[in-house]
C-alpha positions as CSV (number, residue, x, y, z in Angstrom):
1,M,130.7,-4.1,57.0
2,A,132.0,-7.0,54.9
3,A,135.8,-6.7,55.1
4,G,136.4,-9.3,57.8
5,R,138.6,-12.3,57.2
6,G,136.4,-14.8,59.0
7,M,139.2,-16.9,60.4
8,R,137.1,-19.0,62.7
9,L,134.5,-19.6,60.1
10,T,136.5,-20.1,56.9
11,G,140.1,-20.2,58.1
12,G,140.7,-17.0,56.3
13,Q,141.0,-18.9,53.0
14,H,137.6,-17.9,51.6
15,S,135.2,-15.0,51.6
16,K,133.3,-14.8,54.9
17,P,130.5,-12.7,53.4
18,M,130.0,-15.4,50.7
19,F,129.7,-18.2,53.2
20,P,126.4,-20.0,52.6
21,V,123.7,-20.1,55.3
22,L,120.3,-21.4,54.6
23,G,120.9,-21.5,50.9
24,K,122.4,-18.1,50.3
25,P,125.6,-16.1,51.1
26,L,125.7,-14.2,54.4
27,I,125.9,-10.9,52.4
28,Q,122.7,-11.7,50.6
29,H,120.8,-11.9,54.0
30,S,122.0,-8.3,54.7
31,I,121.1,-7.2,51.2
32,D,117.6,-8.7,51.6
33,Y,117.1,-6.9,54.9
34,L,118.0,-3.6,53.4
35,L,115.9,-4.0,50.3
36,K,112.8,-4.9,52.3
37,V,113.0,-1.6,54.3
38,G,113.5,0.5,51.1
39,V,117.2,1.3,51.3
40,K,118.3,2.7,48.0
41,R,122.0,3.4,48.5
42,L,124.3,0.5,49.5
43,V,127.9,1.0,50.6
44,V,130.0,-2.1,51.3
45,T,133.5,-2.4,52.7
46,K,135.3,-5.5,51.4
47,R,138.8,-6.9,51.5
48,I,141.0,-5.8,48.5
49,N,141.5,-9.4,47.4
50,D,138.0,-10.7,48.0
51,D,137.2,-11.2,44.3
52,E,134.4,-13.6,45.1
53,L,132.5,-10.9,46.9
54,G,133.4,-8.2,44.4
55,D,132.0,-10.3,41.5
56,Y,128.9,-11.0,43.5
57,L,128.2,-7.4,44.2
58,E,128.5,-6.5,40.5
59,K,125.3,-8.6,40.0
60,V,123.3,-7.2,42.9
61,Q,120.1,-5.4,41.8
62,G,117.5,-3.3,43.5
63,F,119.6,-0.3,44.7
64,D,119.9,3.0,43.0
65,D,123.6,3.2,43.9
66,I,126.2,0.6,45.1
67,V,129.6,1.8,46.4
68,V,132.3,-0.7,47.2
69,V,135.1,0.5,49.5
70,E,138.1,-1.8,49.5
71,K,139.9,-2.2,52.9
72,D,142.7,-4.5,54.0
73,T,141.9,-4.5,57.7
74,K,141.7,-6.8,60.6
75,A,139.5,-4.4,62.6
76,A,135.9,-3.4,62.2
77,F,136.9,0.1,63.3
78,E,138.4,1.0,60.0
79,S,135.3,-0.3,58.1
80,F,133.1,1.8,60.4
81,V,135.1,4.9,59.7
82,A,135.0,4.3,56.0
83,L,131.3,3.9,56.1
84,Q,130.8,7.0,58.2
85,N,132.9,9.0,55.7
86,S,130.7,7.7,52.8
87,L,127.3,8.0,54.6
88,C,127.5,11.1,56.8
89,G,125.1,13.8,56.0
90,T,122.1,11.4,55.8
91,D,120.5,9.1,58.3
92,H,121.9,5.6,57.7
93,L,122.1,2.0,58.9
94,I,125.4,0.2,59.6
95,L,125.3,-3.6,59.9
96,A,127.8,-6.4,59.9
97,S,127.5,-8.8,57.0
98,D,127.6,-11.7,59.4
99,L,124.4,-10.6,61.2
100,L,121.4,-12.9,61.0
101,I,118.1,-11.6,62.4
102,A,114.4,-12.3,61.6
103,D,113.1,-10.1,58.8
104,S,110.3,-8.7,61.1
105,A,112.8,-7.8,63.8
106,F,115.0,-5.9,61.3
107,E,111.9,-4.0,60.0
108,D,110.8,-3.2,63.6
109,F,114.2,-1.8,64.4
110,V,114.2,0.5,61.3
111,E,110.7,1.7,62.2
112,A,111.6,2.4,65.8
113,S,114.9,4.0,65.1
114,S,113.5,6.3,62.4
115,S,111.6,8.2,65.2
116,K,114.2,7.9,67.9
117,L,116.9,9.5,65.8
118,A,115.1,12.8,66.4
119,S,116.5,12.8,69.9
120,S,119.4,10.3,69.7
121,Q,122.5,10.4,67.5
122,M,122.6,6.6,67.4
123,C,120.4,3.7,68.0
124,L,121.7,0.2,68.7
125,L,119.9,-3.1,68.4
126,V,120.1,-5.2,71.6
127,S,118.8,-8.6,72.3
128,E,119.3,-11.5,74.7
129,L,122.4,-13.6,74.2
130,I,121.9,-16.6,71.9
131,S,125.4,-17.6,70.7
132,D,128.6,-15.6,71.0
133,D,131.8,-16.4,72.7
134,R,132.8,-12.7,73.0
135,P,129.5,-10.9,73.5
136,I,129.4,-7.1,73.7
137,W,127.2,-6.3,76.7
138,V,125.0,-3.3,76.9
139,G,123.7,-1.6,80.1
140,L,120.7,0.6,80.0
141,G,119.6,3.6,82.0
142,D,116.4,5.7,81.9
143,D,114.5,5.9,78.6
144,D,116.6,3.0,77.2
145,L,119.7,5.2,77.0
146,V,122.9,3.2,76.8
147,V,125.0,3.8,79.9
148,R,127.5,0.9,79.7
149,Y,129.0,-0.9,76.7
150,G,131.7,-3.4,76.1
151,K,133.1,-6.9,76.2
152,R,134.8,-6.3,79.6
153,I,131.9,-4.9,81.6
154,P,129.9,-7.3,83.8
155,P,127.2,-9.2,81.9
156,T,124.0,-7.3,81.7
157,G,121.7,-9.8,80.0
158,L,121.6,-7.7,76.8
159,V,124.1,-7.8,73.9
160,F,124.7,-5.6,71.0
161,G,123.2,-7.1,67.8
162,N,125.7,-5.5,65.3
163,L,123.1,-3.2,63.8
164,R,123.1,0.6,64.2
165,A,121.0,3.5,63.0
166,V,123.1,6.6,62.8
167,R,121.8,10.2,62.5
168,S,123.1,12.4,59.7
169,D,125.0,14.8,62.0
170,F,127.0,12.1,63.9
171,S,130.7,12.4,63.7
172,I,133.6,10.7,65.4
173,P,134.8,13.1,68.1
174,E,138.4,14.3,68.2
175,S,138.7,12.9,71.7
176,A,138.6,9.4,70.0
177,S,141.6,10.1,67.7
178,D,143.8,7.5,69.3
179,I,141.2,4.7,69.4
180,T,141.6,1.9,66.9
181,S,138.9,-0.5,68.2
182,L,135.2,-0.1,67.3
183,S,134.2,-1.6,70.7
184,D,136.5,0.9,72.4
185,L,135.1,3.7,70.4
186,M,131.6,2.9,71.4
187,S,132.6,2.6,75.0
188,H,134.2,6.0,74.7
189,L,131.1,7.5,73.2
190,V,128.9,6.0,76.0
191,E,131.2,7.0,78.9
192,N,132.9,10.2,77.8
193,V,130.9,12.0,75.1
194,S,127.7,14.0,75.6
195,I,125.5,12.3,73.0
196,D,122.5,10.1,73.5
197,I,122.7,6.5,72.3
198,T,119.4,4.7,72.5
199,A,118.9,0.9,72.7
200,I,116.1,-0.8,70.8
201,A,115.3,-4.3,71.9
202,G,114.7,-6.9,69.2
203,G,116.0,-10.1,67.9
204,P,117.0,-12.8,68.4
205,T,120.2,-12.1,66.5
206,I,123.4,-14.1,65.9
207,D,126.7,-13.0,64.6
208,I,128.0,-15.8,62.4
209,D,131.6,-16.4,63.5
210,S,131.8,-20.2,63.6
211,L,130.0,-23.3,62.4
212,E,128.5,-23.6,65.9
213,D,126.8,-20.2,65.2
214,V,125.5,-21.4,61.9
215,D,124.0,-24.5,63.7
216,A,122.5,-22.3,66.3
217,W,120.8,-20.1,63.7
218,V,119.5,-23.1,61.7
219,S,118.1,-24.6,64.9
220,L,116.5,-21.2,65.8
221,S,115.0,-20.8,62.4
222,H,113.4,-24.3,62.6
223,D,111.8,-23.7,66.0
């Protein structure tokens, strides 16, 4: 998901996925994670006028297929739907292009989720809060099943790390037809839909939404 405007990070004047962190654009961190675990098909949502990102993606190598879906949207929900439409029918990963995570933690998540998707339709990366002014809290029940989810629930100590593994047969239910927020969709799935969503602990992770988040990740990387 790389169609965000990045108002807090760039003022909306530049491409957020192309913002440099530790010597390379944010989007390249995501690309590197995916290549290291053997992903061969890349689908990217980007803003229609984000020519900087579009030009960069034309030069990316290592995938058998790269699909760019252009979206003018202020909400992650529309990007999620677009990715689901492109990737349904095969197990897949969905991650935000502003996610930073240790390579080993990403690899551990992929390995764990590849087995857990046999019994769960979706796996979520969760970790302890490092830096986020609007964290999405995740509450767990038995067998690490997600039983609470959202920005408005009481803090649980665990936050969603903006990385999902999604089983091939997952589809957005008709009961969610009026929902336009990705966070609200996930809350609806957890509270009202009979599917299993499993949490996999890992991290630390940071969603890069501000310069303070960048500083936090740089500090974390140097520890």
